[in-house]
N, C-alpha and C positions, 0 to 999 in steps of 0.2 A: 504494499500499499504505500502511494506516494503521499507527501504532505498535503497536496491540493485535494486528494480524495479524501483524507482525513478532515479537512476543513469543511468538505460539503457534507460529511457524514455528521460532524458537530452541528452544522448549521440545519441540517433537517432534523436532529434531535431537538434543538432548541424551539424550532417552530412548527413541530409536528408536521414535518414534509411541506413546508410553506403555507400551511393552514392559518398562521398566526403572522400578523404583519410587522413582527419585531424580531431581531436578532442582533448579535454582538458583531462589530466591524471586523472585517478580516484580519485586519492588523492586529487586534487585541487577540483574536484567536491564535495566531502565529505565535504570539507573547506566551501566551499560556501553555502550547506545545513545546516551545524552547524551554521554559522553566520545568515543564513536567520531564523532560528527557533528562535534564540534570538531577532532578530528584531521584529518577529510576535508575539512572547508572550508579548513584550511590547507595540506593537501597533495595533494589530488587535483584536478586539472584540470577534471573533468566535474562537480565540486561547485560550481562557480561559473561565471558566464558574463559577458561583457562588455557593459557599458551605459555610457550616459552621463548624467550628472547636471548640469541647468543650475542655477545659483545666481544669483537676480536681484540687480540691483545695490542694491536695498534692503537686503539683508542686510548690506552692507558699510557702509552709513551708520547702523547701529544702535549703540546705546551699549555692548550687549554684546560687538560685534565689536572696538570701538574699545579695550574695556578688556582683553579676552584675546587679540586678534588669532588668534581660532580660531572654527571654525564646526562645530557638532553635525551629524554624519551620521546617516542612519537606521541601525536595527540590522541590516538587510540587507547593509550594505556591509562585506565582507571586506578588501579592498585598494583602494588608489588608485595608478593607474599614471601618470596624468599630469594637468596642471592647466594649462589654457589658457585665453586670452582669446578670446571669439568674435570673428570678423572682421565689421565692418560692411559688407563689400562694396564699400569705396572702394579708391582706390589712392593712395600717397604722391605719385604723380605727376599727380594730379589726373583720372585717368580712371576710369569706372565699369564698364569692360569686366571682367568677372569672368575672362575668359581672358587678360588682359594684367595678371597680378598682379605684385606686387613681387619676389616669389621667382623668379619664371619670368624676370625680366629680369635679376636679378642673378646667376641660375644662367648663363643664356646669356652674359653679359658674363665672367663667371670662367671658364667650361669650354669655350665654343665660341669663344674668341678663336683666331686664327691664330699659328702659330709662324713667324713670320717677321720679319726685321729683328732689332731689339732685344728679341726676345720676353722673355728673362729679365727685363729691366729692367721692361717693360711687365707681365709678369705680378705683379711684386712690387707695382707700383702698384695693380693690379687687386685684389690681396689685401688690401692696406692698405684700400682703398675698401670691401672687403667687411666687415673689422672695424668700420669705421666706421658702416656702414649697419645693422649688426645692433642697434645701439643704439636705432635708429628702428622697426624691423621686429620686434622680438623680441616673441612673444606667450605666452611660459612664465611661469609664476611658481614661486618656490622654495616649497617646502612641506615639511610634515612631517605625517605621519598615524600615530595610534596605534589598533591594531586593538582594544585592550581598552576604551579609552574613546570610541573612534570620534570622535574630535577631530583636524579637519583644522586644522593650523596654517599660517597664511601667513607666511612668514619674510621676505619682501621687500616689494615694492610690492604694492600693491591694485588692483584693476580700474579702469580710467578711466571707464567709463561703461556699457560692454556687458554687465557680469556676469561669470560665470566658468563654463566647461565643465570638469566633472571627468569624466575616465574611470575608471570604477570596476570591480571584480569584485563583482558581487552574488551572494550565497547563493542557490542554488535552494531551492525549497519542500522541507521535511523529507520530505514524503510521496514527492517524485520520488526524493529520495536513497535512500529505502527501497527503491526499485524497483531501484537499481544492483546488479548480480550481485556485482560486487567488494565492495560495502559489506556485503552480507549474508554474504558468505564471511568478512568480516573479523570483524562481529559474533559470528559461530558460532564461530569460532576462539578470541575473547576469552572467550566464555562456556565454552567447553570447557575453558580454561586456569582459569578460575575455579571450575569444578566440581572440577577435579583438585586445586585448592588446598583446597577445601572436604571433600572427601572423605580427602584425607591428612591433615586435621587430627587426624583420630581414626581409629582402627581400625574400619572400617565394613564390615560384612558384609551380603550379602542374604539373604533367607529361604532356609533350607535349608543355612546356612553357606557359601556361595559368596561369595568374596571378588572384588570389582572388579580388573582390572587397570589400576591407575592409571598405571603407567608408560607404557602403550600408549596411553592416553587423551591425556596430556600431550604425548607424542612426536607424535603425529598432529596435535594441535592446533598445535604449534610450527612443524611442517613447512608446515602449510596458511597459517598467519600469514607465514611467510617468503616462501611463493610469491607471496601477495597483495602484500607489501610490494615484492617484486622486479618483480612485474607493474605496480606503480604509478610504479616508479622509471623503468621502461622507457617506460611512457605519458606521463610528465611531462617530454617532451622540449621544448627552446626551439624556437620557430617562426620563429627568424632566425639567420643565420649571422654570425659575427664574423669578420673578416679582420685579422690582425695584421701590420705591415711589421717585418721583422727586418733 
């Protein structure tokens, strides 16, 4: 659906398919759609999609990065979820076997050791070893991302030579967002609220002295908007579980 088709749909909703002689100006409807896009990209999980962005090592050698310690990301990037260093395929133990990775070796040593003999002391030594090894195997970067400037700031170390992989939330195309039924309901409700504000600004009567029921229009629009927001709240659930020890 294009923006023009969405505008026509909103106008038909407001005028009951041109049965009523009033509507919002097209410029105001476009403003509502633009503001709604910004809200949905920030708050609706179906308005973004997970992608990976590979930043080559040459970027970190440039004078711009050395001066600002930041990278300009594309306009389509809504959020940054993780920043990691790509693996070169080797191992700190000198093997090229991808199945015998450092993390698997350390995990087996820490979590699969038997509880026999002096197990508590042995576990203490193993966990101390794990803390020490993390300094050699860590592949994450400390970062900060501003969604308004789309600047990705690198707060700690820079990549050693393999570049950087950034897990991002990419905005979907606007035409695809317009197809979303939840987005359509949201902009219709917002348009009805604006129409109610417009009509209550002055004492407006239809031909024949008929006066519109402004209260009914605004009440229905507010109920529809609240239903949409409640649906978005229930849909935007985390895809992970957090277990706390008490």
